[in-house]
A tleap script that builds the chain and sets N, CA, C and O, in Angstrom:
source leaprc.protein.ff14SB
mol = sequence {
  NMET PHE GLU THR VAL ARG ARG PHE ILE ARG
  ASP ASP ARG GLY ALA SER ALA VAL ASP TYR
  ALA VAL VAL MET ALA VAL PHE ALA MET ALA
  VAL LEU ALA THR MET ASN VAL VAL GLY SER
  GLU ALA ALA HIE GLN LEU SER SER THR GLN
  SER GLN LEU THR ASN SER ALA SER LEU VAL
  GLY PRO GLY SER GLY SER GLY SER GLY THR
  GLY ALA ARG VAL GLY ALA GLY CGLY
}
set mol.1.N position { 50.816 108.678 118.287 }
set mol.1.CA position { 51.994 107.954 117.826 }
set mol.1.C position { 52.591 108.624 116.587 }
set mol.1.O position { 53.794 108.882 116.541 }
set mol.2.N position { 51.763 108.905 115.590 }
set mol.2.CA position { 52.249 109.531 114.361 }
set mol.2.C position { 52.781 110.937 114.615 }
set mol.2.O position { 53.728 111.377 113.964 }
set mol.3.N position { 52.172 111.632 115.559 }
set mol.3.CA position { 52.639 112.979 115.887 }
set mol.3.C position { 54.052 112.924 116.473 }
set mol.3.O position { 54.873 113.796 116.189 }
set mol.4.N position { 54.333 111.928 117.269 }
set mol.4.CA position { 55.666 111.763 117.844 }
set mol.4.C position { 56.695 111.492 116.750 }
set mol.4.O position { 57.803 112.025 116.794 }
set mol.5.N position { 56.336 110.674 115.779 }
set mol.5.CA position { 57.235 110.373 114.660 }
set mol.5.C position { 57.473 111.634 113.838 }
set mol.5.O position { 58.607 111.901 113.438 }
set mol.6.N position { 56.425 112.415 113.579 }
set mol.6.CA position { 56.574 113.653 112.812 }
set mol.6.C position { 57.498 114.636 113.536 }
set mol.6.O position { 58.346 115.277 112.914 }
set mol.7.N position { 57.326 114.746 114.843 }
set mol.7.CA position { 58.188 115.644 115.601 }
set mol.7.C position { 59.640 115.171 115.567 }
set mol.7.O position { 60.558 115.986 115.485 }
set mol.8.N position { 59.846 113.860 115.631 }
set mol.8.CA position { 61.200 113.308 115.581 }
set mol.8.C position { 61.859 113.602 114.233 }
set mol.8.O position { 63.038 113.951 114.182 }
set mol.9.N position { 61.109 113.463 113.155 }
set mol.9.CA position { 61.644 113.717 111.816 }
set mol.9.C position { 61.957 115.196 111.629 }
set mol.9.O position { 62.968 115.533 111.012 }
set mol.10.N position { 61.120 116.078 112.142 }
set mol.10.CA position { 61.325 117.526 111.990 }
set mol.10.C position { 62.420 118.077 112.900 }
set mol.10.O position { 62.980 119.138 112.628 }
set mol.11.N position { 62.722 117.363 113.973 }
set mol.11.CA position { 63.709 117.843 114.936 }
set mol.11.C position { 65.100 117.781 114.318 }
set mol.11.O position { 65.557 116.711 113.914 }
set mol.12.N position { 65.779 118.938 114.244 }
set mol.12.CA position { 67.097 118.981 113.624 }
set mol.12.C position { 68.177 119.436 114.605 }
set mol.12.O position { 69.230 119.915 114.183 }
set mol.13.N position { 67.935 119.294 115.884 }
set mol.13.CA position { 68.912 119.740 116.873 }
set mol.13.C position { 70.198 118.928 116.826 }
set mol.13.O position { 71.273 119.473 117.076 }
set mol.14.N position { 70.116 117.650 116.515 }
set mol.14.CA position { 71.315 116.813 116.476 }
set mol.14.C position { 71.922 116.687 115.097 }
set mol.14.O position { 72.850 115.902 114.897 }
set mol.15.N position { 71.417 117.444 114.146 }
set mol.15.CA position { 71.894 117.295 112.773 }
set mol.15.C position { 73.358 117.682 112.635 }
set mol.15.O position { 74.083 117.044 111.872 }
set mol.16.N position { 73.811 118.691 113.336 }
set mol.16.CA position { 75.198 119.100 113.190 }
set mol.16.C position { 76.146 118.034 113.736 }
set mol.16.O position { 77.224 117.833 113.177 }
set mol.17.N position { 75.773 117.354 114.802 }
set mol.17.CA position { 76.607 116.288 115.344 }
set mol.17.C position { 76.705 115.132 114.356 }
set mol.17.O position { 77.773 114.541 114.188 }
set mol.18.N position { 75.601 114.812 113.707 }
set mol.18.CA position { 75.599 113.749 112.707 }
set mol.18.C position { 76.472 114.156 111.523 }
set mol.18.O position { 77.229 113.341 110.995 }
set mol.19.N position { 76.367 115.405 111.114 }
set mol.19.CA position { 77.189 115.893 110.006 }
set mol.19.C position { 78.666 115.768 110.336 }
set mol.19.O position { 79.451 115.317 109.502 }
set mol.20.N position { 79.056 116.162 111.542 }
set mol.20.CA position { 80.455 116.051 111.949 }
set mol.20.C position { 80.898 114.592 111.970 }
set mol.20.O position { 82.019 114.278 111.569 }
set mol.21.N position { 80.040 113.712 112.428 }
set mol.21.CA position { 80.377 112.287 112.476 }
set mol.21.C position { 80.602 111.729 111.067 }
set mol.21.O position { 81.525 110.943 110.851 }
set mol.22.N position { 79.771 112.128 110.122 }
set mol.22.CA position { 79.929 111.665 108.742 }
set mol.22.C position { 81.222 112.206 108.143 }
set mol.22.O position { 81.954 111.470 107.480 }
set mol.23.N position { 81.506 113.477 108.368 }
set mol.23.CA position { 82.740 114.072 107.852 }
set mol.23.C position { 83.955 113.358 108.454 }
set mol.23.O position { 84.905 113.052 107.734 }
set mol.24.N position { 83.935 113.096 109.743 }
set mol.24.CA position { 85.056 112.413 110.382 }
set mol.24.C position { 85.220 110.989 109.856 }
set mol.24.O position { 86.347 110.522 109.686 }
set mol.25.N position { 84.117 110.298 109.597 }
set mol.25.CA position { 84.195 108.944 109.059 }
set mol.25.C position { 84.813 108.946 107.663 }
set mol.25.O position { 85.642 108.092 107.348 }
set mol.26.N position { 84.412 109.903 106.829 }
set mol.26.CA position { 84.979 110.006 105.483 }
set mol.26.C position { 86.464 110.355 105.565 }
set mol.26.O position { 87.279 109.800 104.827 }
set mol.27.N position { 86.805 111.261 106.448 }
set mol.27.CA position { 88.211 111.650 106.631 }
set mol.27.C position { 89.042 110.454 107.098 }
set mol.27.O position { 90.147 110.240 106.599 }
set mol.28.N position { 88.528 109.680 108.043 }
set mol.28.CA position { 89.248 108.508 108.543 }
set mol.28.C position { 89.450 107.484 107.434 }
set mol.28.O position { 90.515 106.874 107.337 }
set mol.29.N position { 88.437 107.294 106.602 }
set mol.29.CA position { 88.571 106.355 105.486 }
set mol.29.C position { 89.635 106.833 104.496 }
set mol.29.O position { 90.404 106.027 103.974 }
set mol.30.N position { 89.680 108.134 104.240 }
set mol.30.CA position { 90.680 108.679 103.322 }
set mol.30.C position { 92.085 108.502 103.890 }
set mol.30.O position { 93.015 108.161 103.159 }
set mol.31.N position { 92.236 108.731 105.175 }
set mol.31.CA position { 93.547 108.562 105.817 }
set mol.31.C position { 93.985 107.099 105.744 }
set mol.31.O position { 95.140 106.815 105.425 }
set mol.32.N position { 93.082 106.178 106.033 }
set mol.32.CA position { 93.432 104.760 105.985 }
set mol.32.C position { 93.788 104.317 104.566 }
set mol.32.O position { 94.727 103.543 104.378 }
set mol.33.N position { 93.054 104.795 103.580 }
set mol.33.CA position { 93.364 104.449 102.191 }
set mol.33.C position { 94.726 104.987 101.784 }
set mol.33.O position { 95.492 104.304 101.104 }
set mol.34.N position { 95.028 106.210 102.199 }
set mol.34.CA position { 96.327 106.807 101.887 }
set mol.34.C position { 97.452 106.031 102.559 }
set mol.34.O position { 98.479 105.762 101.937 }
set mol.35.N position { 97.267 105.673 103.808 }
set mol.35.CA position { 98.283 104.900 104.522 }
set mol.35.C position { 98.510 103.550 103.851 }
set mol.35.O position { 99.641 103.068 103.794 }
set mol.36.N position { 97.454 102.944 103.347 }
set mol.36.CA position { 97.567 101.656 102.671 }
set mol.36.C position { 98.413 101.800 101.410 }
set mol.36.O position { 99.299 100.982 101.163 }
set mol.37.N position { 98.149 102.824 100.616 }
set mol.37.CA position { 98.898 103.038 99.376 }
set mol.37.C position { 100.357 103.373 99.683 }
set mol.37.O position { 101.266 102.810 99.074 }
set mol.38.N position { 100.578 104.277 100.615 }
set mol.38.CA position { 101.942 104.679 100.961 }
set mol.38.C position { 102.707 103.498 101.552 }
set mol.38.O position { 103.883 103.303 101.243 }
set mol.39.N position { 102.057 102.724 102.386 }
set mol.39.CA position { 102.707 101.557 102.984 }
set mol.39.C position { 103.105 100.531 101.945 }
set mol.39.O position { 104.189 99.954 102.024 }
set mol.40.N position { 102.240 100.297 100.971 }
set mol.40.CA position { 102.554 99.345 99.907 }
set mol.40.C position { 103.734 99.834 99.080 }
set mol.40.O position { 104.621 99.053 98.736 }
set mol.41.N position { 103.748 101.115 98.763 }
set mol.41.CA position { 104.846 101.680 97.975 }
set mol.41.C position { 106.158 101.620 98.756 }
set mol.41.O position { 107.205 101.308 98.188 }
set mol.42.N position { 106.106 101.912 100.034 }
set mol.42.CA position { 107.316 101.856 100.856 }
set mol.42.C position { 107.846 100.420 100.940 }
set mol.42.O position { 109.054 100.199 100.859 }
set mol.43.N position { 106.956 99.460 101.099 }
set mol.43.CA position { 107.377 98.064 101.149 }
set mol.43.C position { 108.020 97.644 99.830 }
set mol.43.O position { 109.018 96.923 99.822 }
set mol.44.N position { 107.448 98.095 98.720 }
set mol.44.CA position { 108.017 97.784 97.407 }
set mol.44.C position { 109.413 98.384 97.271 }
set mol.44.O position { 110.332 97.712 96.801 }
set mol.45.N position { 109.580 99.633 97.676 }
set mol.45.CA position { 110.881 100.297 97.574 }
set mol.45.C position { 111.924 99.601 98.452 }
set mol.45.O position { 113.064 99.414 98.026 }
set mol.46.N position { 111.547 99.220 99.662 }
set mol.46.CA position { 112.478 98.538 100.559 }
set mol.46.C position { 112.876 97.173 100.003 }
set mol.46.O position { 114.037 96.773 100.092 }
set mol.47.N position { 111.917 96.472 99.436 }
set mol.47.CA position { 112.203 95.172 98.830 }
set mol.47.C position { 113.156 95.322 97.650 }
set mol.47.O position { 114.081 94.526 97.487 }
set mol.48.N position { 112.928 96.336 96.835 }
set mol.48.CA position { 113.795 96.595 95.690 }
set mol.48.C position { 115.210 96.933 96.144 }
set mol.48.O position { 116.182 96.440 95.572 }
set mol.49.N position { 115.326 97.768 97.164 }
set mol.49.CA position { 116.640 98.131 97.699 }
set mol.49.C position { 117.348 96.914 98.267 }
set mol.49.O position { 118.552 96.749 98.069 }
set mol.50.N position { 116.619 96.064 98.967 }
set mol.50.CA position { 117.214 94.851 99.529 }
set mol.50.C position { 117.734 93.951 98.412 }
set mol.50.O position { 118.827 93.396 98.525 }
set mol.51.N position { 116.971 93.804 97.348 }
set mol.51.CA position { 117.401 92.968 96.223 }
set mol.51.C position { 118.657 93.534 95.580 }
set mol.51.O position { 119.576 92.784 95.251 }
set mol.52.N position { 118.706 94.848 95.399 }
set mol.52.CA position { 119.884 95.465 94.800 }
set mol.52.C position { 121.113 95.287 95.677 }
set mol.52.O position { 122.202 95.011 95.173 }
set mol.53.N position { 120.946 95.443 96.988 }
set mol.53.CA position { 122.079 95.252 97.897 }
set mol.53.C position { 122.543 93.800 97.914 }
set mol.53.O position { 123.744 93.532 97.954 }
set mol.54.N position { 121.608 92.872 97.883 }
set mol.54.CA position { 121.953 91.455 97.864 }
set mol.54.C position { 122.716 91.111 96.589 }
set mol.54.O position { 123.713 90.391 96.629 }
set mol.55.N position { 122.241 91.629 95.460 }
set mol.55.CA position { 122.915 91.373 94.184 }
set mol.55.C position { 124.300 91.997 94.173 }
set mol.55.O position { 125.239 91.384 93.665 }
set mol.56.N position { 124.453 93.187 94.713 }
set mol.56.CA position { 125.763 93.848 94.755 }
set mol.56.C position { 126.731 93.071 95.638 }
set mol.56.O position { 127.906 92.930 95.299 }
set mol.57.N position { 126.251 92.575 96.748 }
set mol.57.CA position { 127.111 91.822 97.661 }
set mol.57.C position { 127.544 90.506 97.028 }
set mol.57.O position { 128.673 90.069 97.249 }
set mol.58.N position { 126.689 89.868 96.256 }
set mol.58.CA position { 127.061 88.603 95.626 }
set mol.58.C position { 128.073 88.826 94.511 }
set mol.58.O position { 128.860 87.925 94.218 }
set mol.59.N position { 128.078 89.995 93.882 }
set mol.59.CA position { 129.052 90.293 92.844 }
set mol.59.C position { 130.432 90.531 93.433 }
set mol.59.O position { 131.438 90.180 92.816 }
set mol.60.N position { 130.492 91.121 94.615 }
set mol.60.CA position { 131.761 91.436 95.253 }
set mol.60.C position { 132.416 90.173 95.790 }
set mol.60.O position { 133.634 90.024 95.686 }
set mol.61.N position { 131.651 89.279 96.352 }
set mol.61.CA position { 132.195 88.044 96.898 }
set mol.61.C position { 132.647 88.213 98.331 }
set mol.61.O position { 132.461 89.275 98.925 }
set mol.62.N position { 133.244 87.163 98.894 }
set mol.62.CA position { 133.615 87.188 100.307 }
set mol.62.C position { 134.825 88.045 100.613 }
set mol.62.O position { 135.063 88.367 101.777 }
set mol.63.N position { 135.582 88.419 99.628 }
set mol.63.CA position { 136.747 89.268 99.885 }
set mol.63.C position { 138.013 88.435 99.999 }
set mol.63.O position { 137.969 87.264 100.375 }
set mol.64.N position { 139.139 89.052 99.670 }
set mol.64.CA position { 140.412 88.332 99.733 }
set mol.64.C position { 141.496 89.220 100.314 }
set mol.64.O position { 142.677 89.051 100.009 }
set mol.65.N position { 141.099 90.160 101.147 }
set mol.65.CA position { 142.061 91.080 101.727 }
set mol.65.C position { 142.930 90.411 102.767 }
set mol.65.O position { 142.631 89.304 103.215 }
set mol.66.N position { 144.006 91.076 103.154 }
set mol.66.CA position { 144.902 90.516 104.164 }
set mol.66.C position { 144.783 91.272 105.481 }
set mol.66.O position { 145.664 91.172 106.334 }
set mol.67.N position { 143.697 92.029 105.654 }
set mol.67.CA position { 143.525 92.820 106.865 }
set mol.67.C position { 143.205 91.955 108.060 }
set mol.67.O position { 142.837 90.790 107.914 }
set mol.68.N position { 143.345 92.524 109.243 }
set mol.68.CA position { 143.097 91.764 110.468 }
set mol.68.C position { 141.621 91.705 110.812 }
set mol.68.O position { 141.199 90.843 111.582 }
set mol.69.N position { 140.825 92.617 110.246 }
set mol.69.CA position { 139.410 92.595 110.522 }
set mol.69.C position { 139.041 93.199 111.859 }
set mol.69.O position { 137.922 93.010 112.337 }
set mol.70.N position { 139.977 93.934 112.481 }
set mol.70.CA position { 139.697 94.507 113.790 }
set mol.70.C position { 139.015 95.858 113.693 }
set mol.70.O position { 138.522 96.368 114.700 }
set mol.71.N position { 138.974 96.441 112.530 }
set mol.71.CA position { 138.346 97.736 112.379 }
set mol.71.C position { 139.257 98.890 112.676 }
set mol.71.O position { 138.826 100.040 112.596 }
set mol.72.N position { 140.526 98.630 113.022 }
set mol.72.CA position { 141.478 99.697 113.323 }
set mol.72.C position { 141.864 100.413 112.028 }
set mol.72.O position { 142.117 99.772 111.007 }
set mol.73.N position { 141.906 101.726 112.078 }
set mol.73.CA position { 142.284 102.496 110.894 }
set mol.73.C position { 143.790 102.674 110.831 }
set mol.73.O position { 144.455 102.888 111.845 }
set mol.74.N position { 144.301 102.582 109.639 }
set mol.74.CA position { 145.736 102.770 109.434 }
set mol.74.C position { 146.040 104.251 109.551 }
set mol.74.O position { 145.357 105.074 108.943 }
set mol.75.N position { 147.045 104.595 110.319 }
set mol.75.CA position { 147.457 105.966 110.450 }
set mol.75.C position { 146.633 106.767 111.419 }
set mol.75.O position { 146.798 107.984 111.500 }
set mol.76.N position { 145.749 106.128 112.160 }
set mol.76.CA position { 144.925 106.857 113.126 }
set mol.76.C position { 145.778 107.190 114.346 }
set mol.76.O position { 146.394 106.317 114.957 }
set mol.77.N position { 145.793 108.466 114.677 }
set mol.77.CA position { 146.572 108.880 115.847 }
set mol.77.C position { 145.872 108.513 117.134 }
set mol.77.O position { 144.646 108.413 117.170 }
set mol.78.N position { 146.609 108.319 118.151 }
set mol.78.CA position { 145.910 107.844 119.291 }
set mol.78.C position { 146.303 108.332 120.549 }
set mol.78.O position { 145.726 107.949 121.567 }
savepdb mol mol.pdb
quit
C-alpha cells in the first residue's frame, strides 16, 4: 500500500497538464477581474453622459419654433 502511494507521489507525468490548468485558471481570473473593472468604469461614464444630456435638455426646454416638424430641409433640391 505505501509503495503505491510513494510511486503516485513520485510520478510526474501529469505535472505539465496540472501546471497548464493552474496557469489558465489564473489567467481566467485576471480576465474576469479586468472585465469587472472596465465594465464598472464604462457604466459610470455612460451614467455621467446620460445625466449631462438630461441636464442640457432641461435647460433648452421644449422649444418654441414655428417649424412643421416634418424633418424637411429648407432649400433641399429634389
